[in-house]
N, C-alpha and C positions, 0 to 999 in steps of 0.2 A: 504493500500500500504506500510505501515511500515513493515509488516511481509513479504509480497511478492509484490515487486514493479511491477511485470509483471502480476499480477492478472487482468483479464478482468472483467469489471463491466458494467452491463446494468441497467439503471434506467428507469423503466416503470412507468409512472405517467399520471394522467388525466390533471393536471395542476401543475405548479411549484410555490413554494412560493418565489422563487428568479428568477431574470431575467437571461437570458442566459449569459450576460456579467458578472453578479455577480458570477455565477457558474464557469465560465472560470477563473475569477480572483482568486477564492478560490482554485479550483482544477487544473487549467492549462489545456492546450489542450493536450490530450493524445490519442494515437491510441487504447488504451485498455479501453476507457471510451465511452459509447454509451448511448444516451437518446432516448427513444421511448415514444411517446405520444399516448393517446387513440384517436381513436379506434384502438385496436391492430389487426393486421392481423396475425393469428396463424401460417401460413406458413412462413411469414416474420420473426416472432419471433424465430421459429425453425431454420430457416436458419442463423439468427444472432447468436443464441446460438451455433450452429454447427461451424460456422466460428470462433467465439471467442474461443471456446473450442479447435478447431484444431490449431488455432494460438498459444494458450498457450502451447498445447502439443508439437508442433513443436519447439517452443522456448526452452521448457524444454529438449527435446531430443537433440537439438543443443548444449545446455549448457553441458549436460552429455557427448556428443561426444567430445566437446572441452576439458572437464576434462580428459576423457580417453586419448585423443591425447597428452595433456600436460604431463600426467603420463608416456606415452610411450616415449615421447621425453626426459623427465627427466631420465627415466631408460636407454635409449639408450645413452644419454650423459654421464651418470655415467659409463656405460659399456665401452664407447670409451675412457673416461678419464683414466679408469683403464688399458685399452690396451695400451694407450700412455705411461703411467707410466711404464708398464711392458717392452715396447719396449725401453724406455730410459734406464731402468736398464740393459737390455740385451746389448744395445749399449755401455754402460759404461764398462760392463764386457768384451765385445768383444775388446774394445779399450785397456783395461788393459791386456788382454791376448795377443793381438797383440804386445803391448809394451814389455811384458815378452818374447815373442818369438823373437822379434828383439834383445832384450838384450842377450838372450841365443845364438843367431846366431852370435853376434859380440863380446861378452865378455866371458872371462873365468870365470866359476861359482866359482871356488875356490879362485882365486887371485883378481878377479874383474878388471883385466887389459884387454886391447884389446887382442882378440885371434889372432892366427896366420893369419887367412884369413883377418881380419880387419887390421892387421899390414901391410900386403902386399898391401891391397887396399890403405891405407894411403900413403905408400911409392910410389906407382904408381901415386897417385894424386899429390904428391910433385914433382915428376919427370915431370909431365905434366902441372904443374902450370905456372902461368905467370912469366915473368922474375923478377918482383919485389920480388917474393917469393923464387927465387933461391939464397939462402944464404948457409952458411956452416952449415951442420948438423953433429951431432955425434950420432952414434947408439951404444948402449951398448948390449953386449951379455953376459949373465951370465950362467955359467955352475956350477952346484952345485956338486962338487966332493964328492963322498961318500954318496950321498943322499939315495941310495938303502939301505945302512947299517942302516940309520935312520928308514926307513920303516920296514926293516926286524927285527931290534932290538926292536924298541918301538911301532911298529904298524902303520897302515896307518892313523889313526886319528891323531897321533902325527906328522907324516910326513905332513899331510894336514895343520895342525896348523903351522908347521915350514914354509911351503910355504906362508901361509897368513902373517906370521910375516915378512918374507923377502919382500913380496909385499908392506906391509905397510911402511916398512923402506925405500924402494926405492921411494915410492910416497912421503913420508915426506921429504926425503933428496933432492929430485929433485923439490919439490913444488916451483913454481915461476921461475924456471930455465929451464923449458921445454917448448917446442912449443905446442900451442893449436891445436888440430885436431878436425875435425867435429865429433860430437857425432852421432853414427849410430842409436841411439834409439830416441833421442830428438834433432831435427835439431836446436833448438834455443839455446842449451847450449853446448859450446865446452868442451872437456875434455882434461886432461893432458895426 
């Protein structure tokens, strides 16, 4: 039983050197241990052998089936884990794209300031806000005279860089002195 604890053993004997209690004490009571004493009935021995062989074979087949099922479960679990990972990656990518689209919808790509539509939305929100929010506001309108000459003379890349520089100077100059408005991309963070 050290090699195969499920092996069935039939002991056929005329008499035993040990008592039944001694044998049980030594080997234990097992369903795969059978004692048969003489006189042997050939039909009974054949039936016992068939029953024990069938029992062993069924146990062996059951263990093989359990192993196959465990491997199938493991393979399916790995497959599902991979699919979950893939879905999580796709969700992260989708969330990043949605954020990018929201940014593009509300901010000017060149200056990174609120675009015209978001500016008007913010203005409307201020107008409809609660009385405590009704304070004095100042709006600045900048017109860059001669900007077309910069584009025509130095090229659009230089004109774009000029606009970015103006935007940074405005943001730096007004930092801490401007009202916070809702960020149209990330609700938890207000922007200037």
